[in-house]
N, C-alpha and C positions, 0 to 999 in steps of 0.2 A: 530758282531764285536763291535758295540757300547755297547752292553750289557756287554761285558768284561770290558770296560772302566768304566762303571757305577758301576759294581761290585767292581772293585779295589778302586774306589772313596769312595763308601759306607764303605768298610772295613777300610779305613783310617780315616773316621770320628770319632771323639770322642765326648763325651757329651758336651764339651765346644763349639765345632763347632755348634752343634745342638742348644745350648742355644743362641749363638750369632745370628744364623739365626732367632730364635724365637723373640729375642729382636729387630732385624732389621725390622721385620715384625709386630711389636707391639703386639706380642702374649705373654701375661703374664701367666707364669706357675710357680707353686710351685715345689719344689724339686721332690716330688713324681710323679707329672704329667710329668715333664721333663724326668725323668728316664723311666717312662712307654712309652712315645712317642719315646724316643731314642731306647729302646729295641725293640719295635714293628717295627720301621723303619728299623733297622739293620736286623731284622729277616725276615720281610715280604716286603722288598722293591720291589721285583719282582712282587708280587701281586698288590701292589699299583701302579706301573708303567705300567705293561703290562696286567693287568686283571681288575677286578672290585674292585676298591678301597673300596667300601662299605662293602666288606667282612671283611676287617680289621677295617674300621671306626666303624662298628657296635660293634666290640669288645671293643672299647675304649670310645664309646659315653657317657656312664654313669660313667666313671672313671676319666674324666677331666671336668673342668668347661665348661659350655655351650658356652660361648663367644669364648674361645680358640678352642673348637671343630669346631664351625662354621668357624672360621678364617682358620683353618687347612684344612677343607673341601674345602673352596673357593680357597686356594692356590694350593691344589692338582689339582683342575679342571683347574685353570689358567695355571699351568705348563704343564699339560697333553695336553691341547689345543695348547699351544705355541710350544711345542717340539714334538708333535705327528708325524709329518712327518719325524723326525729323528729316531724315535723309531721303 
């Protein structure tokens, strides 16, 4: 059931929401990086949340700046740990 809510939420996200979240978390992205991350998150959110996020992270690791990659990796781990019991 929660998966349905997450899916609806992800579908509603636009690139500006994604950019605002990045800025809020001090993740600096250029336009190409932002677009890439947005596209991957929209397409692969289930893998990121419910499976091994490194399957997806490995695909973007060399396509975005290292600092942003590490920040995103850390945020995914924090949120997965924080909300694991609800997923």
